[in-house]
NUVEXVO-76085 format. One record per residue: residue in three letters; x, y, z of N, C-alpha, C in turn. Coordinates in steps of 0.02 Angstrom, whole numbers, plus 32768, in hexadecimal, padded with zeros to 4 digits. Example, Ala and Ser with C-alpha at 12.3 -4.5 7.8 and 13.67 -1.06 7.14 Angstrom:
2
ALA82947EE4818682677F1F818682947F5B8186;SER82827F90816282AC7FCB816582858002818A;
//
This chain:
339
MET80297FC78002800380018001802B803E8000;SER802180677FD1804180AA7FD0802E80DB8004;VAL805F80F680268054812A805B803281698038;ARG804181787FF9802F81B57FDA7FE581AB7FB8;THR7FD3816C7FAA7F96815E7F837F6A81357FA9;PRO7F4881497FD97F1F811A80047EDB810D7FE5;LEU7EC981327FB07E8181247F987E7880E07F7D;PRO7E9E80BC7F577E9780747F487E91804A7F80;ALA7EB280557FB87EB4802B7FED7E718034800E;LEU7E58807680197E1B808480357DDD805F8015;GLY7DE180627FD17DB0803D7FA47DB57FF47FAF;GLY7DEE7FD87FB37DF77F8F7FC07DDC7F788006;LEU7DEE7FA380307DD57F9480777D897F97807F;ALA7D6D7FCF80627D287FD780617D067F99803F;ALA7D1D7F8380087D047F4A7FE17D0C7F0D8014;ALA7D467EFF80327D4F7ECD805D7D207ECB8098;LEU7D107F0680AD7CDF7F0F80E97C997EF680D3;LEU7C847F1180997C427EF780827C3F7EAD8079;ALA7C727E97805A7C747E4E804D7C747E24808E;SER7C9C7E3E80BC7CA07E1E80FC7C5F7E198120;VAL7C377E50811C7BF27E5581407BC37E22811E;ALA7BC87E2880DA7B9B7DF780B87BA87DAE80C4;VAL7BE97D9E80C27BFA7D5780D17BED7D43811C;ALA7BFE7D70814B7C047D5C81927BB77D5381A5;VAL7B8A7D7481877B407D6C819D7B267D268187;THR7B487D0A81547B367CC7813B7B507C8C8168;ILE7B7E7C9881937BA47C6781BE7B787C5E8201;GLY7B6A7C1E820D7B4B7C1082477B257BCC8246;GLN7B007BBA827B7ADB7B7F827A7AA47B788246;ALA7A817BAD82387A4A7BAF82087A6B7BBA81C1;ASP7A577B9781917A757B95814F7A5A7BD58125;ILE7A777C0E81267A6A7C4681087A967C5880CC;SER7A807C6480907AAC7C7480577AB27CBE8052;THR7AE67CD3802A7AF37D1A80207AB77D397FFA;ALA7A9B7D0F7FCC7A567D277FA97A237D377FDD;ASP7A1E7D0B800F79E97D1C804579F77D58806A;VAL7A387D6D80777A487DA980987A367DDD8073;TRP7A497DE480327A3B7E1D800579E97E218003;ALA79C77DE97FFA797D7DF17FF7795A7E0E8030;SER79787DFB806D79607E1480AC79697E6080B3;VAL79A67E6B80A579BA7EB780AA79937EE08079;ALA79917EC7803D79697EED800B79227EF9801F;ALA79047EC2803778BB7ECC805178B57EFB8084;HIS78E37EFF80B378DB7F2D80E778EB7F7580E1;LEU790D7F7A80A879227FBF809078F07FD88058;GLY78BE7FB0804F78897FBF801B78A37FC17FD7;LEU78D27F8E7FC778E87F8C7F8778CC7F527F5F;GLY78A67F2A7F8478857EF27F6778587ECE7F93;GLU78377E9B7F7E78057E747FAA78297E3C7FCF;GLY78107E36800B782F7E00803178217DBB8019;THR78547D90800B78487D507FEC785E7D198024;LEU787D7D2A805B78907CFB808D78587CE780BB;ALA785F7CB380D7782F7C9E810F783D7CC8814A;PRO780B7CD9817178137CFF81A6784F7CF381DD;LEU78557CAC81E278897C98821578D17CA781F6;ARG78D67C9B81B6791D7CA7819B79277CEF8191;ASP78F37D17818278FD7D5A817F790B7D7681C5;GLY78ED7D5B81F978FC7D76823C79457D66824E;ILE795D7D2A823879A07D1B824B79D47D4D822B;VAL79C87D5F81EA79F27D8D81C479F37DD181E0;TRP79AF7DEF81E779A57E3681F479A47E44823B;ASN79907E1B826579877E2D82AA79BD7E1182D8;LEU79E27DDE82BE7A157DC082E77A5D7DCB82C9;ARG7A697DAD82957AAF7DB282787ABF7DEF825B;MET7A967E1582387AA77E5482187ABE7E898247;PRO7A8F7E9A82797AA37ECA82AE7AE17EBC82D3;ARG7AEE7E7782E57B237E6483077B677E6C82DC;THR7B657E5C829F7B9D7E6182747BAF7EAD8262;LEU7B7F7ED4825B7B847F1A82547B9F7F3E8290;LEU7B897F2982CB7BA07F4783067BED7F2A8314;ALA7BFB7EF383027C437EDD83057C6C7F0B82D7;ALA7C587F1B829A7C7D7F4C82707C827F8B828D;VAL7C487FA682A57C4F7FEA82C57C7A7FEF8305;CYS7C7A7FB9832C7CAB7FBA83677CEA7FAC834C;GLY7CF87F8683237D3E7F8083097D5E7FC482EF;ALA7D327FE882C97D45802382A97D53805682E1;GLY7D25805F83107D22808B833E7D5F80898374;LEU7D6A804583867D9F803A83BA7DE580498396;ALA7DEA803483577E27803C83347E39808A832D;VAL7E0680B083187E1280F7830E7E24811B8357;CYS7DFF8106838C7E0B812583C97E50811083DE;GLY7E6A80D683D37EB380C083E07EE580EE83C5;ALA7ED680FA837A7F068121835A7F0981668373;VAL7ED0818483847ECC81C9839F7EEB81CF83E3;MET7EDD819F840E7EF681A2844D7F44819D844B;GLN7F60816F84257FA9816484227FC881AA840B;SER7FA881CE83E37FC2821183CB7FBA82448404;LEU7F7F824F841E7F73827A84527F9E82708490;LEU7FA8823584A27FD1822A84E28019821A84D2;ARG802B8214848C806E8204847E808981C584A1;ASN805E8196849E806C815484C38058811C8493;PRO808880F58478807380C08454804D8089846E;LEU8049808884B68021805884D67FD9806F84E9;ALA7FCB80AC84CF7F8780C884E27F5380A084BC;ASP7F1A809684D27EE3807784B37EA4809E84C6;PRO7E67808884AA7E2680AA84BE7E1780A68507;PHE7E34807385277E208068856E7E4F808785A2;VAL7E8080AC858B7EB380C785B97E8F80FE85E3;LEU7E5A811685D57E3D814385FD7E0A8126862D;GLY7E0C80E786397DE380C586657D9A80B98659;VAL7D8780C986137D4B80C885FE7D2880848606;SER7D4F804E85F37D39800D85F17D267FF2863B;SER7D518003866C7D4F7FF086AC7D0B801386C8;GLY7CFF805786B87CC8807086CE7C83805486B3;ALA7C87804086717C55802586507C3F7FDF8672;SER7C757FBE86827C6A7F7C86A87C437F8186E6;THR7C577FB6870B7C3A7FBF874C7BF17FD68748;GLY7BE6800487167BA48015870A7B767FE186F5;ALA7B8D7FB786CC7B677F7F86B27B577F4C86E7;VAL7B8B7F3B87187B847F0F874A7B507F318783;ALA7B5C7F6F878A7B2C7F8E87BD7AE47F8687A7;VAL7AD97F8D87677A8D7F8A87507A7C7F3C8755;VAL7AA27F0C873C7A8F7EC887397A8D7EA7877E;VAL7AC17EB2879F7AC17E9387E57AA27EB2881D;LEU7AAD7EF688227A917F1B88587A4B7F3B8847;GLY7A357F3B880779F87F5487F779F57F9F87F5;VAL7A2D7FC487EF7A31801087ED7A06802D87B1;GLY79DB805B87BF79B2806F878E796880558793;GLY7964802687BF791C800D87CC78FC7FF38790;GLY79237FD3876479077FB0872678FD7FE086E7;VAL7908802486F77900805986C0794080548696;LEU797E804986B079BC8049868E79C880068671;SER79DC8002863379ED7FC586147A347FB88623;LEU7A557F7A86167A9E7F69861E7AC47F9D85FA;SER7AAE7FAC85BE7AD47FD7858D7AD8802085AB;ALA7AA2803285BD7A99807885DD7AC48083861D;GLY7AC58049864C7AED804B86807B34804D8673;ALA7B4D802886437B8E8023862D7BA780688610;PHE7B77808A85E97B8F80C985CB7B9680FE8604;LEU7B6880FF86347B69812F86687BAC81248697;GLY7BBB80E386A47BF780D286C17C3680EA869F;ALA7C3080DB865F7C7080F286377C76813B8639;LEU7C3F816586337C4581B186357C5981C48680;LEU7C4681A286B57C5981B286F57CA581AA8700;SER7CBD817486E37D06816386EB7D31819586C4;PHE7D1681AB86887D3B81DC86647D3E821F8681;ALA7D05823286A57D01827086C57D3282708703;MET7D37823387247D62822F875B7DB0823E8740;VAL7DBD822087087E03822186E67E11826B86D7;LEU7DDF828B86B97DE982D586A87DF582FD86E1;LEU7DCC82F487177DD3831E87567E1B83108776;LEU7E2882CF877C7E6982BB87A07EA782D4877A;SER7EA982CD87327EDC82E3870E7EE683328710;HIS7EAF835187157EB3839D87187ECD83B6875B;VAL7EBD8392878C7ED4839D87D17F21839187D2;LEU7F32836287B27F78834887B17FA88370877F;GLY7F89839F87577FB383C1872B7FA483BC86E0;GLY7F7A838C86CD7F64838A86877F9083758650;SER7FCE836086617FFC8345862C7FEA82FF8616;THR800782EB85E17FF182AD85C37FFC827385F4;ASP803A827286148044823686458014823B8680;ARG8000827586957FCB827986CC7F88826186B1;VAL7F75826B86747F39824E86587F3F8201865E;VAL7F7781E5863E7F7A819F86437F7B81838685;LEU7FA081A286B37FA1818D87007F58818E871C;SER7F3781C587137EEF81C887247EC781948705;GLY7ED0818286C77EAC814D86AC7EBD810A86CA;VAL7EF480FE86DF7F0580BF87027EE780BE8746;ALA7EE380F687637EC780F587A97E8180E887A3;ALA7E5A8107876E7E148102876A7E0B80B48757;MET7E338095872B7E298053871A7E2F80238750;GLN7E60802E877C7E66800087B67E2B800987E5;LEU7E13804987F07DD98052881C7DA18032880A;PHE7D88803C87CA7D4B802487AD7D4F7FD287A7;SER7D8D7FB887977D927F70878D7D857F5287D4;ALA7DA27F7588077D9B7F5D884D7D537F608863;LEU7D2F7F9388507CE67F9688627CBB7F658840;THR7CD07F5488017CB07F2787D67CB37EDC87F8;SER7CEE7ECA880B7CFE7E8E88297CD97E89886D;PHE7CDE7EB9888C7CBF7EBE88D57C707EB788CE;ILE7C537ED5889E7C067ECD88997BFA7E81887F;VAL7C207E6688517C137E28883D7C1A7DF18870;LEU7C4D7DF788967C647DC588C87C2F7DCB8904;THR7C157DFC89147BEE7E0789507BA77E0C8942;SER7B917E1389047B487E1288FA7B287DEE88C1;ALA7B527DCD88997B3C7DA8885C7B397D5C886C;ASP7B057D3888587B017CF1885B7B2B7CCE8823;ALA7B367C90881E7B5C7C7087EF7B497C7F87A7;GLU7B027C79879B7AF07C7E87537AF57CCD873C;THR7AEA7CF887697AF47D4287577B407D4E874E;THR7B697D3487797BB17D3887707BCB7D1F872D;ARG7BAE7CEB87197BC67CCD86DA7BB17CFF86A0;GLY7B717D1486A07B5D7D3886687B817D84866A;VAL7B927D9E86A27BB47DDF86A87C007DD38695;LEU7C197D9886A47C5D7D8E86937C667D908647;PHE7C347D6786217C377D6085DB7C357DA885BC;TRP7C067DCF85D07BFF7E1485B17C3D7E3685C3;LEU7C5F7E3886037C977E5D860F7CD17E4D85E3;LEU7CD17E1485C77D0A7DF885997D017E12855E;GLY7CCE7E36854C7CBE7E4F85067C8E7E1F84DE;SER7C517E3984D37C227E0C84AF7BEF7E3F8485;LEU7BE17E25844D7BB37E4584207B6D7E22841E;THR7B637DF784497B217DD184587AF07E028463;GLY7AB77DFB84447A7C7E2B84527A827E6C842F;ALA7AAE7E7283FE7AB17EAF83D67A707EBA83B4;ASP7A5C7EFA83B07A1C7F1283917A2A7F4B8362;TRP79F47F5C833D79FE7F94830B7A0A7FD48330;GLY79E67FDE836C79EF801B83917A37802B83A1;GLN7A587FF583B77AA57FF883C87ACB800A838D;VAL7AB77FEA83547ADD7FF783157AD4804082FE;LEU7A9C805B83067A93809D82EF7AB280CA831A;LEU7AAE80C3835F7ACE80ED838D7B1980EF8385;CYS7B3B80B683837B7F80B2837C7B9880CB833A;THR7B7180C183097B8880D782C77B85812582C4;ALA7B4D814582DB7B48818D82E17B8181AA8306;VAL7B8F818E83417BCA81A6836D7C0A81A1834C;LEU7C19816A832C7C55815C83047C58819082CA;ALA7C2A819A82A47C2B81CB826F7C3E820F8285;VAL7C1C822982BA7C31826982D77C74826D82ED;VAL7C86823B83197CD0823C832E7D03823782FA;LEU7CF8820782CB7D2781FF82947D2E823D8269;ALA7CF8825F82577CFB829D823B7D1E82D88261;LEU7D1482D882A27D36830882CF7D8282F782CE;CYS7D9482BF82D27DDA82A682D47DFE82B78291;LEU7DD582A7825D7DF482B982197DFF8304820D;GLY7DD4832B822D7DDA837682237E11838E8251;HIS7E278363827F7E65837382A67EA183468292;ALA7EA4833282567ED88307823F7F1A83268244;ARG7F218363822D7F5D8388822E7F7A83998275;THR7F4483AA829D7F4F83B582EC7F7183758303;LEU7F50833A82F77F6882FB83127FB482F082FB;ASP7FC082FC82BD800882F8829F8039832682CC;ALA801B835B82D8804A83898308805A8372834A;PHE8022834F8366802D833483AA8068830683AB;ALA807482E1837380AB82B5837680F082D28385;PHE80F483108376813783318384813C834F83CD;GLY8106834B83F181068362843480D6839B843B;ASP80C683AF847C809883EB848A80B7842D8474;ASP80F584328483811A847584728117847D8428;ALA8127844A84018128844F83BB80E8845F839F;ALA80B5843E83B9806B8449839F805C848C83B2;ALA806884A883E9805A84EE83FD807A851A83D1;GLY80B8850C83BF80DA8535839080C0853B834B;LEU809985068337807384FE82F7802D851D82F8;GLY801E853A83357FDF855B833B7FA785318359;VAL7FB884F883717F8384CA83907F7384E683D3;ARG7F3884EA83E77F2384F684307F2084B48452;VAL7F5C84A1846D7F6C845F84887F37844584B9;ALA7F2C846B84F17F02845085217EBE84468507;ARG7E9F847984E87E60847484D37E56844584A3;THR7E82843A84707E79840E843D7E7A83C1845A;ARG7EAC83B7848A7EB2837584A97E72836484CA;LEU7E57839284F87E1C8387851A7DE7837284E7;VAL7DD8839E84B27DA1838F84857DAA8348846A;LEU7DE4833184517DED82F584327DED82BB8464;LEU7E0382CC84A27DFD829384D57DB2828984E8;CYS7D8D82BB84EB7D4382B284FB7D21829184BF;ALA7D3582A384847D11827E844E7D1F8234844D;THR7D61822584567D7581E084517D5881B5848D;ALA7D5881D484C47D3681B685007CEC81B084F3;LEU7CCD81DB84D97C8181D584CB7C778198849B;LEU7C9F819984687C98815D84377CA9811D845A;THR7CDF811A84857CEF80E084A17CB880C384D7;ALA7C9980FA84F67C6580EF85227C2B80CC8502;ALA7C1580E784C97BDF80D1849F7BEC8088848C;LEU7C27807984797C3D8038845C7C3F8002849B;VAL7C62801484D37C657FE585047C1D7FD88525;SER7BF2800A85247BB7800185407B827FC78519;CYS7B947FC284DB7B7B7F8884B67BA37F5084B4;ALA7BE37F4D84B97C0E7F1184AE7C437F0184E1;CYS7C407F31851A7C717F2D854D7CB97F33852D;ALA7CEC7F2485517D317F32853D7D4A7EFC8511;ILE7D547F0D84CE7D717EE084A07DBE7EF28492;GLY7DEC7ED284B57E2A7EEC84BA7E5A7EDE847A;PHE7E8F7F0284787EC47EFB84427EAE7F198401;VAL7E717F2483F17E5E7F4383B17E787F8A83B0;GLY7E707FB383DE7E8C7FF883E07ED27FFD83ED;LEU7EF47FCB84007F387FCA84137F627FB583D2;VAL7F4D7F7B83B57F777F6183817F6C7F7A833A;LEU7F2E7F7D832C7F207F9482E77F3E7FD782D6;PRO7F3B800F83007F5A804B82E67F9F804382D9;HIS7FC8801C82FC800E800D82F0801A7FE982B0;ALA7FED7FBB82A87FF47F8E82637FE67FBC8227;THR7FB07FE582317F99801281F87FC9804781EA;ARG7FEA80638226801E80968220805B808081F5;ALA806C803D820080A4802881DA80988029818B;LEU80588024817A804880258135803480648117;THR80198094813D800380D58121802E810F8137;GLY805C81068165807B8138817F8058815981BA;SER8077818C81D7805B81AB8216802481DF8208;GLY801E81F981C67FF1823181BD7FA7821781C6;HIS7F84824081F67F3F8223820C7F0C822781DB;ALA7F16825581A77EE9825C81757EDE82168148;ARG7F1681F381497F1981AE81287F0B817D815C;LEU7F28818381967F28814F81CA7EDF814081E5;LEU7EBE817381EE7E76816782167E49813D81E6;PRO7E3A815981A87E0A812E81857E1E80E38177;VAL7E5F80E181687E7B809B815C7E768070819A;THR7E82808C81D37E81806682127E3A80568223;ALA7E0E808682147DC3807382237DAB803D81FA;LEU7DBE803981C17DA47FFF818F7DCA7FC081A3;THR7E087FC681B47E287F8981C87E0F7F688207;GLY7DFF7F9982367DE17F7E82787D9C7F63826F;ALA7D767F7F823B7D357F6782317D3C7F1E8210;VAL7D647F1181DD7D6A7ED281BF7D7F7EA181F5;PHE7DB47EB3821F7DD47E88824C7D9E7E6F8281;LEU7D777E9D82A07D477E8782D77D0C7E6582B5;VAL7CFC7E6D82757CC87E4582557CD57DFC8257;TRP7D137DE982417D2C7DA6823D7D3F7D8B8284;VAL7D547DB782B17D647D9D82F77D1E7D878317;ASP7CED7DB383107CAC7DA183307C8F7D62830C;THR7C987D5A82C77C7B7D2282A67C9D7CE082C8;ALA7CE17CE782CD7D067CA982EB7CEC7C9F8337;ALA7CE57CD783577CD47CCD83A17C8C7CA983A6;ARG7C627CB183757C207C9B83827C167C4F835B;THR7C477C3F83327C447BFF83117C777BCE831C;VAL7CB17BDD832D7CED7BB083367CD77B748365;LEU7CBB7B8483A07CAA7B4E83D07C5B7B4683D4;ASP7C3F7B52839D7BF77B4A839A7BDA7B0A83B2;PRO7BAE7B0783E77B7D7B4283F27B957B6E842A;GLN7BCA7B6184447BE57B8C84757C057BCB8457;GLU7BFA7C0784767C197C4A845F7C4F7C5B8486;VAL7C817C7584677CBF7C8B848F7CBB7CDF848F;PRO7CC67CFC84C47CC77D4484C87CF77D658490;VAL7CE27D9784747D087DB2843D7D4F7DD1845C;GLY7D4A7DE984977D877E0984B27DBC7DD084BD;VAL7DAA7D9584CA7DDA7D5A84D17DF57D4B8493;VAL7DD07D4E845C7DF37D3D84197E1D7D788403;THR7E0B7DB5840D7E347DED83FA7E717DEC8420;SER7E757DD984657EB47DD684827EE07D9B8471;LEU7EB87D65845D7EE37D2A84487F067D3E8402;ILE7EE77D6083D87F047D7683947F357DB4839F;GLY7F1C7DE383D57F437E2783D67F847E1F83F8;VAL7F8C7DF084267FCF7DED844A80037DD9841A;PRO80017D9D83F080357D9383C180397DC5838A;ALA80027DE9837780077E1E8343802A7E59835D;PHE80247E6B839A80447EA583BC80897E9283C4;ILE80A17E5483D980E87E4683D981077E458392;ALA80E07E2F835D80FE7E3B831C810A7E7C8303;VAL80D97EAF831880DD7EF18306811A7F12832B;LEU81217F00836B815A7F158392819C7EFF8375;TYR81A37EC4836381DC7EA7834881F07EC58304;ARG81B77ED182D781CA7EF4829C81DF7F3D82A5;GLY81C07F6382D481D97FA682E882227FA082FE;ARG82327F70832682777F69833D82AC7F678303;ARG82967F3682D282C57F26829E82C87F698270;THR82917F90826482917FC9823D82BF7FFD8261;ALA82BE800382A582E9803482C9832E802182C4;ALA833B7FE082C5837C7FCB82BC839F7FD78278;
//
């Protein structure tokens, strides 16, 4: 892939994403063909009359299609957030969860499911979203009190992560029964089970807004790579810009983890892998990273729900199993390049 001509790569990745979604929806216990998928989609979009039996149409449109599309959106969003966080914090180990958002989401979800917080009004996703926002607010406040530098932001995120992880464990150990604990643990490991069209539309809308905002700040993100002083010398309002982009990525991460909990390594590994192909310019990096993350998570989720069929593996477990050796390979390649 040429660093200077990303358009062919973007077109190829977009085609790969469409093909991946079309094929992934056909994979599962029920025998669904690609033609069935297109027939169901066309009927629901008003482009033709429904020809499938209600059961098969329901499998395609109500079960597999929203789950596959949510996987694509989560993969794209996490990868974009990782790339932006690594630039903002000038930390190659930064990922979307460095601000403690996932731990806060876990605590919020567990509080709703186990403790009944919200009196039945709040859903698991709503509780997770509110918990994520609470954790991020704590990180912002703590990092501001400590001075607001990038290392203080990271350290504040670590503190919030440990606090909310401890709260989650305490609630589960003291209040949950065995069945509830098993269900909560499965969700906490990352799961797209139960995805619906409302979640798809919400996460897609947030992703579109945040991606557009980050692309609009692509040159600013490039400047951050040279340090705060260099960015300020180029006319960047460092503190304000960092706050805006941190809030945007935290909002997107909160929306994603409220639907799928923490799916690790997507936001850590894929930006590094994509950066090796496109270069560090964010105008090229962000769209390629988004499409790569979408394709990657579509197939990871497909493997998670089918490899041990009828048992399902949490998506976060699969991404970690793939992500660890992939990250080692990226690090090794970087070492050889530096040498």
